[in-house]
FILO-805350 format. One record per residue: residue in three letters; x, y, z of N, C-alpha, C, O in turn. Coordinates in steps of 0.05 Angstrom, whole numbers, plus 5000, padded with zeros to 4 digits. Layout:
% residues N
AlaXYZXYZXYZXYZ
...
END
This chain:
% residues 122
Unk501749774999500050005000501850255001503750275017
Unk501150444984502750694982501450905001499050925004
Unk503151055013502251285030501251505014501851514990
Unk499551685025498651895011500252155020500452215043
Unk501252295001502952525006501152775012498852795003
Unk502352945029501153205032501753375005503453294989
Unk500453605001501253764978504253824979505353885000
Unk505353794954508353844952508954134949507654264932
Unk510754234964511554514963513154564938514554384928
Unk512954794927514154854901517054784900517854674880
Unk518654854920521454804922522054494921523854394907
Unk520354364935520854054936519953934910521153734902
Unk517854044897517053944871519253984849519853804833
Unk520554234851522654284831525054094836526153994817
Unk525854044862527853864869527253574860529053434848
Unk524753484865524053224859523953184827524852984817
Unk523053384814522953374784525753334774526153154757
Unk527653484783530553444775531553174778532753054760
Unk530853064802531752794809530352584791531652414779
Unk527752604790526252404773526752424744526652224729
Unk527352674734527952704706530352554697530552464674
Unk532352534716534852394709534752114719535751934705
Unk533652054742533851794755531151644759531151414769
Unk528951764753526351654759525251484736526251474714
Unk522951364743521451184724518451274727517351274748
Unk517251344703514451404703513151184685513951164662
Unk511151024696510050834679507350774691506450894711
Unk505950574677503050534686502450224680500850164662
Unk503950044696503349764691500549694697499549774719
Unk499249554679496349464681494649704686492549674699
Unk495349944676493650184679493850324706492250504711
Unk495850244723496050354749498550534748500750434746
Unk498050814750500350984748502250944770501550884792
Unk504850974764507050914783509451114777510151174755
Unk510451194801512951374799514951234817514351164839
Unk517551194807519351034822522151164818522751284797
Unk523851134839526651214837528251004851527450914873
Unk530450924839531950704852534950804848535850864827
Unk536350804872539150864870540550804897539150734917
Unk543050824897544650744921544950984941545950944963
Unk544251224933544351454952541851454970539851584965
Unk542151304992539851265009538551505020536151525023
Unk540251695027539051965038537252085016535152185022
Unk538152084992536652204970533952074966531952204962
Unk534051794966531651644961529751684985527351694980
Unk530651705009528951745032527752015030525452045038
Unk529252235020528052495017525952494995523952624997
Unk526452354973524452334951521952194962519652274958
Unk522351984977519951834988518252015007515752015007
Unk519652165023518252365042516752565024514452605030
Unk517952685004516552874987514152764972512152894969
Unk514552514962512352374948510252234963508152164953
Unk510852204989509052045006509151734997507151584997
Unk511551664989511951394978512851204997513751275019
Unk512750934989513850725005516650674996517450754974
Unk518250555013520950485005521450195011520250085029
Unk523350064996524449805001527349784991528249934973
Unk528549595003531449554993531349344972529549174971
Unk533449354955533649174932536749094931538449264931
Unk537148834931539848734929540848754901539348704882
Unk543248834898544548854871545048574860545448384876
Unk545148544835545748284824548548224826549347994821
Unk550248424833553148354838553948424865553148624875
Unk555548254877556248294904557948544909557848654931
Unk559448614889561248864894559749114889560949324890
Unk557149114883555549364880554249444905553749284922
Unk553749694908552549814931549649714933548349644913
Unk548449704958545749644960543949864950544650094951
Unk541749794939539949984927537350024944536449844958
Unk536150264942533650324955531850414934532750534914
Unk529250354936527250424918525250584933524450504955
Unk524250814922521950954931519850954910520451024887
Unk517450874916515350814898512650904907512050874930
Unk510951024890508351094895506551034871507551054849
Unk503950954875502450874854499751004856499151144876
Unk497950964834495251054834495051344835496551504823
Unk492851424850492251724850494551884863494852124855
Unk496051784881498051924892500451964871501552174869
Unk500951754855502851794834502152014814503852164804
Unk499652024809498652234790498852504802499452694788
Unk498352514829498752774841501552874840502153114835
Unk503452674845506252744844507052834815508653024811
Unk506052684795506652754767505553034761506953194748
Unk503053104771502153374765503753594779503953814768
Unk504853534803506353724818508953794804509754024805
Unk510353584792512853624781512953684750515053744739
Unk510753654738510553694708511653944699512953944677
Unk511454164711512554424700515654414697516754564680
Unk517054244713519954244712521254024697523653994696
Unk519353844686520653604672521453684644520253864631
Unk523553544633524253584606522153474585520253344593
Unk522553524560520353464541519753154540517453084537
Unk521652994541521052704537519452604561517452474558
Unk520352664587519052584610516252704613514352574621
Unk516152974605513553124607511452984588509152954595
Unk512452894563510452774546509352504558507052434556
Unk511252344570510552084583508652134605506551994608
Unk509252324621507552384646504752484636502652404646
Unk504852644618502152754606500452514596498052504600
Unk501752334582500352104571499151924594496851824591
Unk500751884616499851714637497451854652495451724659
Unk497652124657495652274671493052274654490852244665
Unk493252314627490952314610489452054611487052044613
Unk490951844609489851564608488451514636486251404636
Unk489751574658488751524685486051684689484051584700
Unk486251944678483852094684481452004667479252004678
Unk481851914642479851794625478851534637476451484636
Unk480551364649479951114660478051174686475951044690
Unk478851364702477351424727474551544718472551504732
Unk474351674695471751794687470151584672467851644664
Unk471151344668469751134656469651164625468151024611
Unk471251344614471451384585473051164570472651124546
Unk474951034585476450834570476750574591476650604616
Unk476950344579477450114595480049994584480149954560
Unk481949944601484449824592483949514590482949394609
Unk484749404567484549134561487249014555488849134540
Unk487848784568490448644563490248514536488448354530
Unk492248584521492548434493494948244494497248314501
Unk494348004488496447804484497947834459496747864438
Unk500547844460502247864436503047614425503547424440
Unk503147584399504047334385507047314389508447514390
Unk507947074392511047024397512447064373514847034372
END
């Protein structure tokens, strides 16, 4: 379960946008919006989680000589709220992806679209 964030202050939104534009992931698996950041700078991930109202978890590296990783992740309506808050500071590629996710989520919630899983041929 993802925590719900309080409104994001302008300075925090700008900081988070810079971080997520370079290190974040915006996607919508099975139609559920998600914002994630994964990195070895634990203090930065914890700050991002605090700003986003996100949950965190540790992830082991696939190589023993790599640093441990931490992930901050939020989904659903809270992810959309985060996306809306940081949108003015994102670059064009991330901005387009975030806008696509927000638009699809808004249409889905309004009942205008229904996401259907399509099986792909091998």
